[in-house]
N, C-alpha and C positions, 0 to 999 in steps of 0.2 A: 257565500259571504265574501265581501271585498277583501283583498289582500292588504288594504290600507285602513288603519283605524285612526280615529281622532282621540287624542288623550291630552287633556289640560291645555287645549289650544294649539297642539302640535300634531303633525301627521307622522305615523310610524308604520313600517311594514310588518305585517303579521307573519309569524313563522308557522304556527299551528292553529287550526280550528278543530276542536275535538270535544264531543259531548258537551257543547255549549260553552267551552273554555277556549280562550285565545291567549297566545303568547307572543311576545316581541323579543328580538335579540338583545335589545338594550337591558332587559331584565333577566332573560334566560342565561346570558353569558356573563352576567355581572359577578357572580360568586363562583368563578372557576376553581378557586382554591378549595371550596367545600365539596366540589364534584369529582375531584381526582379519584380514580379507581372505585368509585361508588356504583356506577351504573350497572355493571355486570352482576355484582352481589345483590343489589337492590332488585334487579329484574328477576333473578332467581328466587328471591324471597317472596316477591309479590306473586309470582307464578305458583308458588307452593302455598302461601298463607293468605293471599289476597292483600288489599291495601288497607291499612289501619288508620294512618294519620290523614285527615282531610287535606285536600289541596286548597290553599287560601287564595281568594281572588278579590280584586277591587272592581266594583261596578262603575264604568265610565258614565259620562253624562248621557250618552246615547244607548246605555244599557248593555254594553259589552262586558262580559265577565273576564277581566284581565288577570291572568295568573301572576301572583307576586310571591308565592312560596310553593314549592312542590314541582318545579320544572323537570327534575330528574324522574320523579315518580310518574308524572304525566307522560313523559317519553316512553317509559317502560309500559305503561298502560296502553299507549298507542301501538307499540310493537306487539303486545300480547292480545290486542283487540278486546280489552276489558271495558265494559260499559258500567253504568250506575256507579260512577266514581264518587266517593264521599267528598263534599266540598264545604267550605265555610266562607261567608262574606266578611271582609274586613272593612269596617266603616271608619275611615280617617279623612281628615280635611287636607288632603294633599294639594299642594299648589304647583309643584314642578315635578319632573321625572326624578330629579335629585332627591326630593323628599321621599319618594317611593323607595329609591335605592338605599337611603339612609335607614328607612324602616326595615328593609330587608336585612341589612347588616345587623341592626339591633336585635331583630327577631332571631337570626341565626346564632348570635352570641349568647342568647339565653339558653340554648340547648346544652344539656349536660354531657352529651356524647362527644362534643368538640374539645380538642386539647387546648391548653393555654396558648400554644403557638398559633394554632388556627384562629382562635378568637382574636388575638392581636393582629394577625395578618388581615382578617376581615375588617376589624376596626380601622386599620390604617388605610383601607380603601377610601375612607371618608376623610382622610387627613386634610386634603386640599380644601374642603368646605370649612373645616374647623379653622385652618390657617387663615382663610378669607375673613371669617368672623373675627378673628383676632386682629387682622389688619384694619377692618372696618372700625373696631373699637378704638384702635390706636389713632385713626384719623379723627374720630369723634372727640377723643381726649385732647388731641392737638388743637382742635378748634374751640376748646374750652367747654365742650358739652359734657354733661354728667353721664356716666355709664353705670349700669347696675353692678357689673363686676368685670374684672379683666378675664380674658379667655386664655386659659392655660392649655395649650394644645396637647401636651402629654397627659394631663389630667383628664381631659375630655375623651381621649382615646382609651385611657384606662377605665373610665366609667362605662363606655360602650362595651369593652371587652370583659368587664367585670373582673379586673385584676388591679393590683396596686400600681400607683404612678411610678414607683421605683422600678418595677418589673418592666414597664413600657420603656422607661429611660434606658435601662440596660439592654433591652432588645434593640433599640434604635442605635445605641453605641456599637453593638456588635455588627449590625447590618451595614453601618456606615464605615466600619474599620477597614474594609478592603481585604481582610484576611479570610479568603474564600473557604479554606479548609474548616476553620472554626464556624463560619456562618452556615455552611452546609450541615455540619454536625448538629448545630442548634436547630436548624429547620427540620432535619429528619429526626430530631429528638434523641440523638445519640449523646448529646450534651444538654443539660438543663440551661435555661437562660442565665441563671446565676453563675454556673460553671463556665459557660462560654464567655460571659462578661469578665470573669477573673482571668481567663486565659488571654483575652484581648488586652486587659490592663497590664498583664505580665509581659506580653509581647511588645507593647508600646514602651514600657519602662526599659526593657532590655535594648530595644532599638535606640532610645534616647541615650542610654549609657554608651552604646557603641559609637554613636555620633559624636558625643562629647570627647571620647578618647581619641577618635580619628582627628577631630579638629585640633586637639592639643598637640598631637604628633606632627600635624602639618604646619603649625605656626609656632615656632620656638619662642616668639616674642610674647606669647601668652603664658602666664604662670600656670602651673599645673593645678587643675581643679578650679580655676577662676575664669570662667567664660561668661561674659555678659550677654544676655539676650536682649533684644530691643523691646522696650515697654510698649504695650498695646495703646493705641490712641483711644481715649474714652469717647463715648457717644454722648453728646449733649442733648438733653430733652427740655421741653418747654414747661412741663408740669409733672406732678407726682404720678398721675395715672399712666402717662406715657412711659415713665421710668419703670414703674412696677410692672407694666405689661412686658417690657423687654426682659425683665428679671424672671417673670413667671413662665415666659415662653423659651427660657434658656438661651436667649440671644446674648445676654451678658451674665456674668457671675456675681457682680456686685452693683448695687445701686447706691450712689453717694449723694447726699444733699449737703451743700456747704454754702457759706456766704462769700468765701474768698476763693477765687479760681486758682490763685497761685499756690495756695496750700494743697489743693486737689492735685495739681500737677506735680508738686514735690512728693506727695504720697504715692501717686501712680508711678512715678519714675523709679521708685524703689521695688516695684512689683514687676514681674516678668511673665509674659504669656497669659495674662489674666484680662478678661474683657470687662469693661466698666460702663455704666450709664451714669451720667452726672447731671444734677439739677442745681443750678446756682440760684440761691434764694436772695432776692433783692429786698432791701429794707423798704 
């Protein structure tokens, strides 16, 4: 069989051809998170007990059985020279390779033996596509087109991972904090997501307090405890949908609709380090 296969109008190099099944690296290596330290244990189990769960495949237009779930099991079967592998065809209307990868993520996240952290990590692999959908919606809304609903990136990730939106938001807060010790403890599950989030919040608060004290000591002209931070410039949007999108995707913390721009600026000037979206409603 050729080392190149045609899939949804594109050419891909095949990794394995075994027992009528074919793999490509774009799918085989996609879920590296789920495959860490699994191969040796799985190979030993298959050698002892055989293979129980069928390998799932998608049949291409030219009849090739492309593996979309079970790459590690197949690798073990090849090593052990096992034949008569149980398989199951998945019939989906995939249009792109990204659609298949998205299906793989959702399928993996439905498995009970994955931890909450692993499920969120897997779901986040598809974050770029979710964000693109959110941007597409924003463009449509900006042009005055109706959209069915705003895309909430955190909520969509939460749905895929089958966890709460708050859990995903806290996970993202920790991973973006730069506090490597806390991040690693969360990833290795020495800390729960909630506990890691609380530690990050505490570290940030302590860091801000130290910064304020240092600024007061360096500038005698500032009264103790009265340090003004610059107000955030609001983002102006053209309609309700665009503002709501910024709010639901956490790009802003408040969405204000008002008739008078001066009043908005007066209100915003009294708030510090808060991000706003503003819609000026014209009569």
